Phi, psi and omega in degrees: 000337182302318181296317181296316180298317179295324184288337183306308178277333188283334180294314173300327176296319177298321177298318177298316182296314181297312181292323180294324183271325188245341187304324183294341179273340185276130180269345184272115174295326180299315179297315180298314180297321179294315179298312182296319183282320185295326179298318179288322178298317178296319178299323177295316179297320178294326176294322176296319177299318179295321176300314179299321178295318179297320183293338178282344182271154171301151184304323182288346183249011182278061180204130183210138180239133177248115180263123180272311177193162178286122189265303185234133175228126178212099184065234179275353181269141172211155176221137184252156163278100186215142180249133185242124177247133173207180183306320182293310184294325182286329175298313179293322179297321178294319178295314182298311184281323182292303178292323178299321178298315179298322179292322176299313180298315178302322184294336178301318178279320185294321184266010180306129178089354179291139184292339180245041182305315182295321181294323180298313181289328175298315179296319179299316178298318178297321178300313180297317179301312182296321179292323177293322174300319181300314188271341182260350185295150182270350183219161186291331180291317177291324173302320180296326175299312177294324178302312178288328180296317178292330175296317177298314181296323178297320177299314182295323186271326176296320178265024184302314176273074190291347182260013182253148176280154177213130185272130177182167180293116180073009183239128180245330184231162177298328178296328176296320178296321177297318179295322179299314178298317184294313184291315181297322177294328178294328177300312179294327184291339173301321178299320180293320178299313180297321178297321179295320177301315181293323179294320177297319179296322184277321187250341185075009182205162174242013178289130182299316184298320180291316181297313182294325181287326186264348189306313185293334179272334181277320185244134166284157180299128177081011180295152184299319186292320179290328176295316179296315181299313183291326176295321177295320177296320179292328175301317176298322180293324180296328177286308185291323184256018169055061174248161176303131009256014185250030184272355192288346182282331190293317177299323180285346175293351177291355177295337180282170175303150185302320176301329176295315178301316180297318182294316180295317188277331189255319192241343186223187168048285189292340177277353183298322180296318177297318179300315183297317178295319180293319182295323180256031183302323176298328178287315179295328180295340179273359183237079182300328177297316178297316179299321177297318179295318178300318179298313182294312180298317180298315181294316179296320178295317180302314183285315182298313181294323179295321179291324177295322180297342182297332190239002181293145182248348175274125186302323181282329179287329173302315180290328179295314178292331174298318178297314179302318180295315180294324174298324175299320175302314183297316181290326176299318177297315180298318178296331178277001181084006180268068186294322179296318179298321178296315179293321178301317180291330173302316184293307182293322178299323178300322181291303187282334179284323174298319178296318179297314182292316180291327173296318176298322177297321177297321177295313179299319179299319182287333183257022175057052174074014175285130182239355181277117184291342176285347179249027178243231177094144174069016185282350180303321183284337180266331186229064185296322180293314178300320179298313181297318180292321176297322179295319177299312180297322179296318178293326179293313182290335177282351177079035181267127179290151003260030183286166191299320183297332180298313185292314183288321179290323177296321179299320179292312183298318181296313184286329174294320177298318182290318189261331184257318180120182188291329181295314177300319179296318181295320179298313180291326178294321176297319177296322179295321176299313179299322179300311179298320182293308185288333177294316182276341165298316178299312180298318180296314183286334182272315191254344183245175176077193182286155179277120185249011179265169184279105182292339182291329184242345185241127178231090187299150180201162177295152177292156177297166186302323183295337174267329186283324182297314174303325178296319180296319179295316179294327176297317177297316180294324178294329178285320192250350186299336181292344180294344177292338186221054179294130183289157180302325188298341182265004180231166180300156180299138177093352178256154179238095181279357186280096184298316183294320179295319178296322181292320183274355185305317180298330181288319188261357179302315178302321179293320179295323177295316179297327179277351180073035181242148177231148179297136180240108180265076182219160179266129179248126180297333178298326181294321176300316181296313181295325178297315179293319179296314181297319178295319178297320178297317178297316179296322178298316177298320179294314183296320179296314179295321181295316180297322182282306194263345170263319180288315184254341175074216187295335179296325177295325177296315180293320179295320178298320179296320181289316185289322180284333174055244184297325178296319178298317179293323178298315179289322179298328177268012174057045181059019177059025180295315178300318180295321178297314177300320181298316183282319187272336185239303188295306183295316175301319178297318179297318181293316178297319180296319183286314187281326184258295187293320183284308185289313184284308186282309187281304186288308187281315186277298185290303179297322180298318179294311181296312181292327179295316177300316179296322181293316179298314179297321178296316179295320177297320178294321178295325178294316178294329182297331181293336178284341182269080183269336184085004181258122184298322181297323179295316179297321179296320179294321179294317178298316180297318179298322179293320179295316179298321180294320180293318179297320180298320179296318182291323184283312189268340183241000000 
C-alpha cells in the first residue's frame, strides 16, 4: 500500500511536469485534456483503493504513515516528507480527486480554443497536487507547504486571463484579483507560522499524531498557551477559508475561469481551514475560548454572506457569497464540537456547489461570457438539462429533503442547537432562509421569465457532452450524497445509520473525550421539530423567491431594489467592507510606500547613489576630454610642463 499512497499526490504532480514541459508543443487539445484529467482520475482510483484497504482494518488500526525521506533536521527537531492516511485524510482526498477529476473533464469543453489551454491544465494539476499534499501530510510543516502551494495556484488561476478587465474595489485586472487573494491569505498564514513555532516549543515536533496524542497531557483545558496556539491557527483558517475579517478575497476570485471557481469553492483551498481544525481537533477541544470564537465568527460569516448574496447580480458572485456562507456553517459546527457534521457538510457542499458553478459556467458559455443575471432570463427552454441539474443543486443547498444538503445542514443545525443554544440556531436558520431565497432568485432570473439577452448575437444552447456529463454525475451525487450521514432520528433507537460518523469516529474520539461528550444513539423529539422547522424555512425562502422572480420576473428585482433602498445599496456594496479596507489600509500603505519608501529609499538613496556615481564619472570624463585637443603643440607644452614639474620636485624636495 505504501506505493499506492505515495502515488496519490505524485501522479498529478507528474501531470503538471509533463504538461508544463511539453504541453506548449502539443497542438491537440484532446491530448492535453486527457493527460491533465487522467492523472487526477488515476489518483481518485488509488484513493478508492486506499479507502477499501482502510475499511478492511479494525477501526483502531485505520491509520498508516508512509515516510519518503527526512526533510528537515535541526537539533532534536525533525520533519519528514511523509503521507498519512486515516479516515479524515482519505475523505478529503476522495473529495479533492473525485470532484477535481470532474472539473478537469468539464474544463476540456469550457476552455476549448483558449490560447493557453496547456498552461491551464498544468496549473489545475499543480493545484490538485498541492491540495493532496495539504490533506495527506503527516506533519504541520508539510501541510504548510501544501497550504502555501494552493495559495500560489489560486493566484496563477484567478489571474489566468491576465489581459482581461475585472470590476472591483481597487481592482482593474484579473491579475489584481489574484494578487488580492494571495496577499490576504499571507496575512492569515502569519498566524500559522507563529502557531508552528509555539507547537515546536511545547511538543518538540509538528507531527499530527504526536501532538494529538500528547495534547491532553501537555495542556490543561483552557490554558493560555493552547488558546493562543489555536487562535493563531484559526487566523490562518479565516484567510484560507474566507471567514470574517479575511473573506473579501473570495468574491473577487471569480475573475478566473469558471472551472477555477468550482475547484476553489468545491474541492480545494477553501476547505483547507475546515481540514486543519478537524485534523487538530484534540488540540482545539482543549481551548473552549477558541471554540467559542470560531462559533461566533462562523455564524456571523454565514449570516452576513447570505444577506449579501440576496442582491448580487453577477451569477458567479451570488455563488461565491453562498460558499462563504456555507463555510460559516461548517466553522460554526466545528466551534460547537460537531467535527463530523462539519466534514459531512464539506463533502455534500462539494457536490452541489461544484454543480452550481459548473452549471453557471454552462450558462456563461451559452451566453458568450455574459454573467449579469439581469441580462439573462428564459434559458429553461434552451437549456432544459442544465436547468434541471441547477434545480437539483438549488434544492440541495436550500436543505430540502431528501437531497444531500438537507442531511448535512440538519446535522449542523441540530448540534448547534444542542451545544450552542437557540441563538446560534436562529442565526444559522436565518442564513438558511437567505440561502434558499437567493438561490431561487438566481434560478428565476436566469431560467424563467422573458429573454433579456441579445438575440442578434446570442443563441443559447446546451453545453457539449464533455461538459454535460460531469454535471449529470454531480447531479446524482447531490441527490444521493446525504445517505452518507443519515441522522439517528430516522432509524430505530440504538442504531447508528450515520456511515460517515462511524468511519470518522476514531479520528474525533480524543476530541470528544476532551469535550466530555459521548455518542447518544437516541431519538429526540426536539430534533424532529427542528428538522421540520428548518425544512419549512427553506421551503418558505424558495416559495417567496419563486413567487417574486418566477411569477413577476425582472420587475420584482427592480421593485426589491426600490423598496429596500439604502439597505439594498448596503448589501450591494457588501457592507462597504472592501471600501473600508481600501481607505484604512490600502490607500495609506500606498501613500506611505510612494512618499517614503519610493521617494526616499528608491529615488533619493538608491537611484541617487547610482546616478551620482555616473554623474561624477561623467564630469571627470568631460574634464579629461578637454585635454584631447588634437594639436601637437599643446601636447608638447603639456609634456614640457610635466618635465619641469618633475625636475622641480627632484631639485627642491
